GUPA-998677 format. One line per field, with one value per residue (C-alpha): x, y, z; residue in one letter. Coordinates in Angstrom, 3 decimals, always signed. Example, Ala and Ser with C-alpha at 12.3 -4.5 7.8 and 13.67 -1.06 7.14 Angstrom:
BEGIN
px: (+12.300/+13.670)
py: (-4.500/-1.060)
pz: (+7.800/+7.140)
resn: (A/S)
***
This chain:
BEGIN
px: (-0.766/-2.220/+0.602/-0.315/-4.142/-3.113/-1.258/-3.994/-6.359/-3.988/-3.427/-7.149/-7.348/-4.901/-6.633/-9.643/-7.672/-6.092/-9.641/-11.109/-8.273/-8.226/-12.211/-12.269/-9.569/-11.675/-14.755/-12.602/-11.364/-12.839/-12.231/-10.572/-7.083/-7.768/-4.524/-4.595/-3.642/-1.354/-0.796/+2.532/+4.201/+4.757/+8.038/+7.854/+7.879/+5.580/+2.381/+2.675/+5.852/+3.904/+1.624/+4.178/+5.676/+5.976/+2.772/+5.909/+7.558/+4.281/+5.749/+8.517/+6.170/+4.217/+1.228/-2.443/-3.415/-1.277/-3.019/-2.946/-2.441/+0.939/+0.245/-0.797/-1.119/+0.763/-1.000/+0.874/+1.282/+2.263/+0.469/-3.082/-3.433/-4.816/-8.104/-8.849/-12.202/-12.273/-13.702/-12.343/-12.494/-10.798/-6.937/-4.366/-1.333/+1.361/+4.167/+4.605/+2.320/-0.884/-4.102/-4.500/-7.861/-9.461/-12.312/-13.988/-10.842/-8.219/-6.526/-5.906/-4.556/-6.112/-5.109/-9.011/-9.140/-12.284/-13.309/-16.531/-17.868/-20.374/-23.294/-20.829/-18.118/-15.975/-13.703/-14.307/-14.317/-16.908/-17.916/-18.078/-14.570/-12.646/-9.843/-6.648/-4.573/-1.689/-1.879/-4.475/-6.779/-10.476/-10.422/-13.557/-13.830/-16.397/-15.926/-16.635/-12.731/-10.848/-7.684/-5.391/-1.490/+1.136/+2.059/-1.496/-2.408/-5.676/-6.475/-9.918/-10.861/-7.430/-6.248/-4.450/-6.807/-5.033/-2.231/-3.581/-1.617/+0.507/+2.509/+4.244/+5.416/+8.843/+7.358/+4.486/+4.652/+3.575/-0.287/-2.965/-6.391/-9.482/-12.116/-13.224/-9.337/-8.265/-5.252/-3.623/-0.179/+0.454/+2.003/+0.111/+3.037/+4.018/+2.445/+4.268/+6.632/+6.049/+5.684/+7.842/+7.950/+4.203/+2.767/-0.486/-2.833/-6.312/-9.168/-7.689/-8.467/-6.169/-7.479/-7.322/-3.839/-5.784/-5.371/-8.389/-6.960/-4.187/-6.582/-8.804/-6.438/-4.481/-8.621/-8.776/-5.117/-6.530/-9.757/-8.178/-5.774/-8.732/-10.330/-7.148/-6.884/-10.703/-10.143/-7.763/-9.517/-12.225/-10.026/-8.703/-12.068/-13.141/-10.311/-11.099/-14.285/-13.315/-11.200/-13.737/-16.146/-13.836/-12.546/-16.580/-16.699/-13.448/-15.365)
py: (-36.028/-33.420/-31.254/-31.429/-30.656/-27.610/-26.423/-27.472/-25.460/-22.413/-22.168/-21.935/-19.409/-17.694/-17.598/-16.544/-13.810/-12.859/-12.857/-10.346/-8.155/-8.823/-8.386/-5.049/-3.395/-4.359/-2.757/+0.585/+0.572/+3.558/+5.204/+8.668/+8.743/+4.462/+3.089/-0.989/-3.592/-6.276/-9.646/-10.356/-13.842/-13.187/-14.784/-17.929/-17.508/-18.956/-17.097/-16.277/-14.250/-11.920/-11.343/-10.245/-7.838/-4.017/-1.954/+0.846/-1.887/-2.656/+0.095/-1.838/-4.399/-3.090/-4.355/-3.004/-6.340/-9.063/-12.347/-16.126/-16.697/-16.128/-13.185/-9.259/-6.761/-3.626/-0.239/+0.329/+4.177/+4.211/+7.424/+6.526/+8.674/+12.122/+12.706/+16.144/+17.382/+21.080/+21.911/+24.676/+22.700/+19.677/+19.183/+16.359/+15.832/+15.267/+13.372/+12.427/+13.760/+14.007/+16.992/+16.953/+16.834/+17.452/+14.551/+13.599/+11.158/+14.371/+15.117/+12.287/+12.679/+12.280/+12.015/+11.943/+15.583/+16.043/+19.013/+20.582/+24.143/+23.608/+25.702/+27.980/+28.262/+25.912/+23.799/+20.041/+16.679/+14.510/+13.661/+16.926/+16.791/+20.254/+20.543/+22.315/+25.111/+26.690/+26.307/+23.591/+26.321/+25.441/+27.057/+29.975/+30.397/+32.940/+34.465/+33.124/+33.318/+30.785/+29.285/+27.028/+26.957/+24.939/+25.537/+24.904/+28.487/+29.096/+32.521/+33.814/+36.580/+37.494/+37.505/+34.642/+33.717/+30.646/+27.751/+23.757/+21.626/+19.075/+16.791/+13.648/+10.677/+9.083/+5.671/+5.103/+1.764/+3.307/+4.258/+2.857/+3.083/+4.250/+3.776/+6.674/+7.300/+8.463/+7.320/+8.348/+7.226/+4.140/+7.001/+9.628/+12.143/+11.584/+14.880/+14.539/+16.689/+19.589/+18.027/+20.238/+18.846/+18.076/+19.838/+20.404/+20.364/+22.137/+20.793/+17.161/+14.377/+11.233/+8.154/+4.997/+3.019/-0.644/-2.185/-4.110/-6.053/-7.474/-7.429/-9.874/-11.985/-12.798/-13.256/-16.182/-17.437/-17.160/-18.635/-22.235/-22.068/-22.327/-24.822/-27.090/-26.802/-27.753/-30.618/-31.990/-31.526/-33.018/-36.316/-36.300/-36.319/-39.170/-41.488/-40.873/-42.077/-45.055/-45.574/-45.243/-47.107/-49.979/-49.834/-50.094/-53.451/-54.986/-53.731)
pz: (+10.090/+12.452/+11.093/+7.562/+8.548/+10.323/+7.589/+5.000/+6.861/+7.723/+4.035/+3.544/+6.112/+4.077/+0.899/+1.956/+3.773/+0.724/-1.207/+1.202/+0.287/-3.067/-3.482/-1.580/-3.247/-6.681/-4.980/-4.754/-7.951/-9.247/-5.756/-5.540/-3.954/-2.658/-2.263/-2.817/+0.084/-0.746/+1.575/+2.716/+4.382/+7.887/+8.832/+10.732/+14.191/+17.079/+17.415/+20.746/+19.915/+17.096/+20.193/+22.340/+19.694/+21.084/+20.358/+18.889/+16.702/+14.548/+12.189/+11.023/+9.853/+7.665/+9.446/+9.689/+11.433/+12.870/+13.538/+14.213/+10.424/+9.072/+6.584/+7.355/+5.189/+4.073/+2.256/-1.547/-1.164/-5.068/-7.024/-8.592/-12.218/-12.446/-14.126/-15.201/-13.715/-14.099/-10.722/-8.712/-5.395/-6.558/-6.186/-6.765/-5.050/-7.465/-5.308/-1.917/+0.715/+2.315/+3.225/+6.745/+7.448/+11.345/+12.210/+15.185/+16.243/+15.602/+12.820/+9.668/+6.437/+2.865/-0.815/-1.538/-2.768/-4.102/-2.038/-1.059/+0.363/+3.492/+4.007/+6.358/+3.379/+5.197/+2.710/+3.832/+2.318/+0.933/+4.293/+5.856/+7.609/+7.470/+5.393/+7.601/+6.460/+7.989/+11.926/+11.544/+10.773/+8.728/+5.541/+4.671/+1.198/+0.598/-3.018/-6.380/-8.339/-6.129/-7.122/-5.700/-6.931/-7.085/-3.664/-2.180/-1.200/-1.781/-3.826/-3.476/-5.986/-5.851/-2.356/-0.607/+2.399/+3.868/+2.379/+2.306/+4.864/+3.331/+5.097/+4.430/+6.788/+6.490/+7.360/+5.261/+6.921/+10.255/+8.960/+9.661/+6.968/+9.266/+6.023/+3.744/+2.385/+5.506/+7.542/+11.032/+12.545/+14.770/+17.022/+17.562/+18.321/+14.703/+13.551/+10.070/+7.931/+5.796/+1.944/+0.309/-2.780/-3.241/-6.238/-6.154/-9.673/-9.207/-11.269/-10.834/-8.647/-8.333/-9.163/-7.227/-7.431/-8.242/-11.126/-12.084/-14.971/-12.512/-9.323/-10.921/-12.500/-8.708/-7.044/-9.992/-8.589/-5.033/-5.982/-7.483/-4.802/-2.014/-3.927/-3.947/-0.356/-0.307/-2.366/-0.204/+2.772/+1.223/+0.726/+4.006/+5.716/+3.121/+4.167/+7.967/+7.267/+5.635/+8.991/+11.510/+9.248/+9.203/+12.796/+13.624/+11.290/+12.965/+16.425)
resn: (X/X/X/X/X/X/X/X/X/X/X/X/X/X/X/X/X/X/X/X/X/X/X/X/X/X/X/X/X/X/X/X/X/X/X/X/X/X/X/X/X/X/X/X/X/X/X/X/X/X/X/X/X/X/X/X/X/X/X/X/X/X/X/X/X/X/X/X/X/X/X/X/X/X/X/X/X/X/X/X/X/X/X/X/X/X/X/X/X/X/X/X/X/X/X/X/X/X/X/X/X/X/X/X/X/X/X/X/X/X/X/X/X/X/X/X/X/X/X/X/X/X/X/X/X/X/X/X/X/X/X/X/X/X/X/X/X/X/X/X/X/X/X/X/X/X/X/X/X/X/X/X/X/X/X/X/X/X/X/X/X/X/X/X/X/X/X/X/X/X/X/X/X/X/X/X/X/X/X/X/X/X/X/X/X/X/X/X/X/X/X/X/X/X/X/X/X/X/X/X/X/X/X/X/X/X/X/X/X/X/X/X/X/X/X/X/X/X/X/X/X/X/X/X/X/X/X/X/X/X/X/X/X/X/X/X/X/X/X/X/X/X/X/X/X/X/X/X/X/X/X)
***
């Protein structure tokens, strides 16, 4: 009986985790460059064994969090739909790759290309992080006519001033989400490789890759599964209460 109850409790908590992940996906369905998370089951093994997995091997698990629950999450990096804005500072990547930005925690990577200029004329993200160019330099724009060509070259008033740093990672399973559609590799020494096949589209942004209808369907299934587990637990509690009451009368 104890094993059955443990299994039911684990199932309930797993459904709660799935619902949390799906809810976050839905909340970011309209977030530029957002990549959905997916839940998967971890192969059966003692929790003590999972805790002893070397950190450098985590990238092979596609896991953002390994817990005592037999589930984990991974990021779906499928490309989102392109949306035309006509804004010269909006850029989207058609194909693999990430823009590099400088943050307080070091260089991080993003597909969120709705850039702006700060008061110093530096190209930055919506959160104020400088977008990096060649040699990890900040990109300065002081002209009126801004063109970003398909290779990422930044041309201002007819003169090339810099080029967007665009990199890719051979193992995207080793990337972790850091909020604001930013990613960093688990292996801090992994600086990526040039994303030579990526095509930059100026005047476009990449939408979220969340399928809202599919997400709603999955959420309904999860809620039903959660309710089923709750009913079983309630039934077990009622049975245990009756047993305790009967034993009380007999004594």
